[in-house]
C-alpha positions, 0 to 999 in steps of 0.5 A: 684510473689514468694508469689503468686506462694507459695500460688498456690502450697499450694492450689494444695497440699491442693487439694491432701490431701484426695487423696489416691495414684496417680491422673491424671493431669486432675483430679487434674485440675478438683478438683482444679476448684471444690474446688477453683472455678478457673483454676490453673493459670499456665500461670500467673506463666510463664509456657506455660502448666499445665504439665510444672508448676506441674513438676516444683514443687519440693514438688509434685511427678510426673510420667507417666502412660503407655499411657504417661499421667501425674500422680501426686503422692498424697502421701507425699514423705520421703523428703517432709514429713513435707510439708503438715503441712508447707503449712498450716502454711506458706502463703508466704516465709518471708525474712530470718534474720540471727541470729548471735550468741552473743560472749560468753567469758566463761572461757575456763578452766571451763568444762560444768557441769556434771548434771544428765544424762537424757535419753528418755524412749523407745517408740513403735514409736521410730526408727533409721531412722529419718525424715528431711528437704530436705534442710539438704540433699541439703547442702554439709556439713561435720562435725567431732566429736573428730576427728582423732589424726593422720592418721595411728592411731585408730579413736575415737569411737564417730566420726560422719561424716555428709556425703556429700548428695547433688547431684553431681555437674559437673565440672566447674559448674559455672556462670559468672556475667557480666554487660552491659553498662546499668549496668544490670546483664547478667548471662551466663554459663562459662566452665572455671574458672575465670582468675582473681587474686583469681582463679590462685593463685599459689606459685612461685614454681608452676609458675615456673613449670607450663610449665612442668606440661602441658607436664605431664598427671596426669590423666593417668600414665605408672604405674611406676612413679607418675603423680607428678614425674616431678613437682619439676623439676627446683625448687630452694629455695630462699630468698625474695627480699629486699624492698626499701620503694618505692612501685613502685620500690618494685613492679617491683623488686618483679615481676622480682624476682619471674618471674611473667611477666610484670607490665603494668600501665594505667591511666584514668582522669575524670574531674568533672564539679565543679573542674578545676583539673581532677581526676586521677586513675591508673590501674596496671596489673601483669599477670592475676592480676589487681589492681586499685587506685579506689575508692580513688581519686588523682590529680597526676599520681604518687600518684595514681600509688603509691597507686595501686602499694602498693595494688598490692605488698601487695597482691602478697607478700602474695601469692608468698613470701617464709618464709626464716626461715621455716624448710622443712617437712619430708616425714613422716610428709607430709604423716601424716598431709596432708590427715586430712587437705584435709578430712576437705574440701568438695571439691578438694583444690588447691595446692597453698592453701594447701602449704599456709595452711600447712605453717600457721598451722605447721610453716614448708615449704613443699619440692619441691617434696611434691606432689610426696610424698603425691601421695603415700598416699592412702587417696589422689587423685591428678588431673590436673585442669585448668592448675593447680593441685588440691588435694582431700581426698578419701577413699583407696577403691575409688582410682583406681590403677595406669595407669587408669583414676582417676574417680573423680568429682571435683568442685574446688572453689577459696578458700576452708574452712575447715569443723567443728570439734566438740570436746565434750571432755572427758565428752562428753559435750560442751557449744554451742549457737543455731543458727538455729532450723528447727526441733528437727531433725535439730538443728544448733549450734556454739561451744562457749567458745573455742580458735577456737571460739575466733579466729572466732570472731576475724576473723569476725571483721577483715573480716568486716573491710576488705570487707567494704574497698575493696568490690568494687574490691572483687565483684565476677565476676563468681560464682561456685556451691559448692565454698565458698564466702562472702556475705553482708546481712543486713549489715553483712559480712558472709561466705557462700557456694553456693548451685547452680548456679545463676538463675534470678539474685539470688543465693542460699547459705548455711551459713557455720557458722550458718547453714541457707540457704539464697537466695541473689542477685549476687550483694551481693556476693564477693570473699573469701580471704584466710586469712578469710578461715583458720578458720573452718566452725562454724556451726554443726548440731545435733538432740535432742535425744529422740524427733525424733518422734516429727519431723513433730510437731516441724517444724516451732514450736514457742517453738523450735524457742525460743531456737535460740540465747541462750547458752546450754550444749550439751551432745553427746549420743554416744550409739545412733549414727546411722549407717543407714545414719543419718547425725546428732549428737544425743545430750541431751540439758541442761539448763546452770543454772539449769541443767534441760534437755531441751529435757525432757521439750520439749516433753510435750510442743511440744506435746501440741503445736502440738495439736493446731487445725488451719484452714487457710482461704487460703487453704483446710484443712482435718478435721473430723466432731465431732458434727452437730447442727440444726442451721447450726453450725458444730464442726470439728477436725484437727487430728494432731500429738498432737491430737492423743497423747491427745487421747492416753493419755486420754484413758490411764487415763480413763482406770486407772479410770475405773480400780480403786475403785471410793472411791480411786479417790477424786472428788470435787462438782463444784460450780459457784465460784470454777469451772471458768476456770477449765477442768473436766473429765465427762462421756458423755451420748451420747458416754458413754466415759469419755471426757474433759469438761468445765462448760458453764452455771448454773441453778438458783438453782446451782444444774444443769450445762451445760457442753461443751465437748471441744474436740467434740463440743457437750453439755449436762446437768448434776446434779453436786451433782450426777454426778462424775466430776474429776478435770483434773489437779489433775489427769494429769496436762499435759492433762489439758493444751491441747487446745480444739480440737473442732472448731466451724464453720458455714455451708455456705448455703442460708437457713438451712433446718429443717432436716439439722442434718439428711442430714448433718450426712448422707453426713458428717460421723464422721469416715471419713475425709472431706475437708473444705474451709473457705469462710469468717468470721462472726462478732464473728470470726466464719468461714463460710465454705464449705465442700467437700468429695471424693467418693470411686471412686474418685469423689469430691462432694460439700456437701453444694450444695448437701444439698441445692439442696436436700432441694430445691427439697423437697420444690418443691415436697411439694409445688407441692403435695399441689397444685391441678394444673397440673405440668408445661410443661418441657420447662417452667422449664427453666424460671427464678423463682425469688421466689425459686432462681432457676436460669437457666444457661441462666439467663434472656436471651431468649432461642434459637429456637430449631428444632423439634425432628428428624430434623437436625441442624448444631452445633459447640462444644465450651466446653466438659467434657464427652459424657453426659456433653458438650455444642453445639452452633447453627451455624445458629446464629454463625455469629450474635454471632461473631458480638456481640463479636466484638462489646463488645470488642470495647465497653468495651475496656477502662473498668477496674473495676466494679462500682457496689456494691454487692447489685446490683448483682442479680442471673439470671441477665446478666452482662459483664465480662473479661475472663483471655484470655482478651475477654469480654463475656456475663455472667450470675450470678448463686449465690452470696456467697460474694464479692470474690466468685460469681458463674457465667456461660458464657452463650454463650460458656458453661463455669462455673467459680467463679468471684470476684465483681470487675470483673463484669460490667453492660451489655449494653441493646443492647447486650441482644437481642441475645438468649444465645448460649450455649445449654447443650447436651448429646450423645443419647442412650449410657452409660459408659462401667464402672460405670462412664466415666473415665479420658481416656474416657473423653480425647478421647471424647474431642479429637473427638468433641471439637472445631469441627462442626457437624450435630446434631439430637435431639432425646429427651429433658430432665431436667438436673439432676444437674441443674433442671432449665436447659434443656439438649438435647439428640443428635446424632452428625454426622461428615460430613467432610469426604466422609462418614458420621461418627456417634460419638455415633458409634465411642464411642461404637467401641472404647470401651468407651460406650455401647448402652442402 
């Protein structure tokens, strides 16, 4: 389903490519139907309305007009600037494989080499605001470069902070995961933190003062005391209890010593079929903490209780034991040390974690009143939360004065992981492994070869062993957005931060050690233990300095993807650190062995890669036509960033050639032997421009050569001895590496007219973009295509059909002029003419009897577009139509696929097809394009669409007796006030007549302008449902929609 949705979104965005400014939802739907031959399948994607589906697409901007109509912004927003190229490259979202950086044991005493510095040449397009992916903005990620050496001291000038840019998450934004008796997950919102062993882990000090805290309001204060004044009441330092070696006794003594409550022990027994002795499991509960002997199996209760008690004792001792040998920290140390610790956490941190982290880091113990001490710091905010206490780093200006409520939005996780500190050292260089490369403006790396990295590697090894043993007990029962967890993905255990609450059993995570995002099942999310949260997040994000303008060209680049998993030297460019909100570190990347600048190498390689023209079969592509051939071959260009770079460089080169004396430029006369595979610079006689060309053919004497201009698609014959032809690689080695920009396609049309070039050049001007849709490929892998273009008033025109109709009309005129017989009467034009393939919408069904001019007849309106384009059904035969429809549903109810080959599908023949509403209808085939695209008309209800071969089945002859019921009509005697019917006009008209019944009066019968085989009835519609008859024509005039003619 996700792949199908991505494909539909890609198609919708393709429809918007050529639109300038906003379009209405109705116009978008009409364009989609014109381009793709079907309606937008929003119902299949779980939406009740098209509006609901469009609004759910994050890469499309929607708004409302003053009248309340939905408007779709066709302009690409800043956050989605890369999407237009991505949708052409991605048909579906592939499964992400996390790239784990290899362990690198580079000698830590060996500094990165001081190679010659590379800096980019300043280009006109360079700017200080850089495009980036929405992903980076969604990730709450802080990183520091050469971090503070202590509060109250000067900061290092090269400090870079990647600020939190995600949307603010409301407090207690959590989801609890429960499993019912059937083992299925149930996800529900929960307004409290999980009261589990990991969610209320306070030190013994905190446990003893919880009751005191409940009486203290930490959100308001009198202004004369700290909210933590009473927090240390009753606190006494004490040494730990003495172990006896018996886990059952030791657990009870430890719980009693630290006043943790009672130890509750329960047993369960399970008797297996093949075992005579039942298996025993023990569950130990201490307050809110629960432990089990599962998954180990025991055959006596004592062994099971000892195992569960040992697990409980190990965990509780880690949480509540005090180190007797630790010294108490001074107030000055507390003030200096704790703010930097808090700054490295994205969210607020529990008091118990700060105490534990402080002990591990400084080998000192915090005094009883440390909260009161740190409350004096302008960098720390303290707030009561869920019966506990949390601390959050803040700027001094953000802290409100005492006595007022602290306006802090908290999203407290169970355990918080400190952010990355990237140390470039005195040389401003470091070794790093690239882990993710989304674009040149978003490269994620790991700093390697450092003590911190070695600790991280050791921690991951221990974490893998630990979670493999205890993953059953550690499965997350509640998942908080913004909190840190451990996930299991493809056999790896990885630390993550949850981006948003789970939906449909999956949760979006950010891999804090690798820089990637991942959507993973909630079954693979586990609680993060504190011993695996002490090492800082390893991933830091940077951009390649000097390559910022290659942002769009580098998205999904295969060349850039080749950097992943490799080690480089990174040099920070301190003079390019932006103060305009840029969140990445500007770096120059060097090859470890050669010292060559990777940034410099990427400039040419990315430019060339971005110039590769690509036409995707399943999407609509904006192209420029560069050449049209009489046989129907058309050459098109996809004007990418690389295309414009090629044209600019080519112009500079040709300007240089024309400004020099020809004798100063060396030329070599090409021959059959020395010209193979070479690209030349040749003067094009048609455009009088120097263009890139290859030699494709030779005359027998070898003096004449046919050259093909690889960027335009046209060819000419030159005399190689007289013509100046420059070998391009001798003039510019980079220009010779660019791929040819002209792509050959074939114009999808039944018969190429003799004046095809003239007709096509008129409708496909070379200076304006058109839309291209691939239908199929021939044996030479050349695409058969359809072209569309948007007129100045926003109407989408089908070029292939326009040329086909014009050629057919011209043929009919020629035949008529050469024939001495009179023209056939107008009504005979609706008969099917097999020779000319001029298929009427009613196909081979009989035309219904029409009343005489001026007579009244009752009609129903099944389908309407505008006052000049709607359908009427005669009510006189409505009962017969209803009976026929009921019989067809019964007749075809067990039919699931078509038994017919494509050769049996004949234009003008009537078939049965099942519509998306589940009903079977009589269907006339208008045109067979290929198995996947057959143009049809529902001849009883006035609806055109495209079907596939397997949707058509033979129609039983008994359903051929009733004439077709949908008659084309237009309101007589009016025209639009403006040049055309506006979307608002169309909507108002449909509200007036659609699915309603009227009395009709035929005033004239004419030929349909677009379908010359069809008649169109000019009618007046009279609404007789009220006491006074209402003429729809007059209503349209009164509403200002139409005017009389």
